[in-house]
N, C-alpha and C positions, 0 to 999 in steps of 0.2 A: 400724714394721711393714715387712715385705718387700713386700707387695702394696699397690697403691693402692686404698683403699676407695672404693666407689661406693654411696651410700645412696639407695635408691629408696623414696620416702615418699609418703604420701597417706592419705586416709580409708580405713579398711577397706572393701573391696568397690569400690575405685576402679581396680584393675588393677595394683597393685604386684607381686603374685606373677606375673602374666602377663608384665610387662615384665622382671622379674628372671630369669624362666625363659628368655626370649628372649635376653637379654644373656648368660646362662650358656651358650648354645649357641655363642658366639663363641670362637675360639681364644684361649687365654691368659686366659680369664675364668672364674672359679669363682663360682657363685651358690649360697650355702648355703641350707638351709631356714631358716625363722625360728629363729634361734639367739640369743636374748637373752643367753645365758650369755657370748657373745663380748663383748657390750657391758659386761656386768658385769666381765669380766676387764680390759677396756680402762679402766674407771673406776679400777682400781687404779694405784698408783704404777708408773711405767715402770722404776723401779730394782728391784734384787733385794729380796725380802722375807725377813725372818728372825724368829726368836724366836716369841713368842706370836702376833704378827700372822700369821706364816706358817701356824701350826696353825689359827687361827681362819678365815683366808681359804681354806685348803685344804678345811677341813670344810664351809664354806658353799658353795663352788663344787662340791665333790664331791656334795653333796646336792641340787644344783639339777637338777630333772628335765629342764630344757631342754638339759642336756648330752647327753641321750639323742637329741635331734633330729639331732645330728651323727653318731650311730652310731659314736662314737669307741671305739677299742680302748685308749685311754690308761688306764693304771692310776692309782690314787690316788697312788702313789709317783712316777709320771712327772709328774702334775699338780703335785705339791709341788716336784719338782726344777725344773720350768720356772719356777715362781714364785720359788724360791730363787735361781736363776741369772740371771733377767732380768726378773722382775716380770710384770705383766699382759700387756704387749705380747709377751713371749716365749711366754707360754701361748697367746695368740691365734695367733701364728705357728705354733706346734707343732700346734694343732688344725686350722688352715687347711691346713697342709702335709699332714697326715694325710688330711684330707677330699679335697684335690685329687688326691692319689695314688690314692685309692680310686675317684674318678670319672674317672681317666685323664687328668688335666691337671697333671702334676708341675711343668711349667714355667710356671705361671700368673703373671700380672703384676697382675691386677685381682681384687678380692673384692667381690661384690655382696651387699648386705644389704638386706632388705626387710621388716623387722618394722614393723607400723603405728605402734606407739608411739615409734619412733625419732625421729619429727618433734619430740618434746619433748626428746630427748637431743642434738639437733644443735648447740645452742649450745656445749656443752662438747666434743662430738666434733669439731667444726670447729676448735676451739682445740687440742685434743690431737693431732689428725691433720691437719697443715697441707697434706697432699697429697690429702685427701679431697674428693670431689665429690658433688653431690646432684642427683638427678632428682626433682622434685616433680610428682606427677601430680594434676591437678585434673579429676575427672570431674564431669559435670553432676550437680547435687544430686538431680534427679529420678531419674536412673539409680541412684544410690546408695540412695535410698529404696526403689525397686522391688527392688533386689537384696537388701537387708536383709529386706524383708517376706517373701521366699521362704524364709528360714532359720528354724530352730527356736531360734536363739540371737541375741543382740544386741538393740539397740533396735528397736522396731517402730512407735513413734510418729513420724510425719513431722516433728513439731515437734522432738523430741529429736534425730533424725538430722540435721535441718537445722542445729540449733545446734552439733552436733558438727562437721558439715561446715564451718561458718563458722569455728569455732575453729582447725581444722587448716589450712584454706585461709589464714587470717590468719597463722598461725605460719609457714607456708611462704613467704608473700609477705614477711613481715618478714625472714626469713633471706635471701631473695633480694636484698633491698635492702642488707643488711649485707655480703653476699658475692656480688655480681653475677657475678663471674668464675668462681665455683665452684658456682652453683645454676642449673639449667635447669628451667623450668616447662613442662610439657606439658599441653595442654588437649584 
């Protein structure tokens, strides 16, 4: 990847979007909307893709509604060409470059990703992207409970939210212990 990835993670309603948006205001930093399709592309082989795998992968990514969150002008043929020429990382580079140009940051050096479920993808992402860093946000559980209860979606039981909070907090702490130089915890 051309840009250095920065993954902002935490329990939903903990401030990941807020922090990502603030980081995105910095020069040379592009913070995309939650675009899980980028992680799906990164999960692919970094080598060029061909044959039946190319068709299957192109079909799957093209139908992924999350591609719309980037408001990409990329055509299906362009998506396929990126995969054919350089695999998943080439596709991510192409989508990020297009997005960065659209938001007026063509010379970006950092990409900030902040999808809540990324916390569970970090073990393989940290291995696949050795230059990636993580900002793990741990908001007080009571604040997360209060925030969820105001929404029409998500868990509303304090017990379920607390269990989820504990699982995500534990995952982030485990990752910090494995990669202390690459994970920063913010409380």
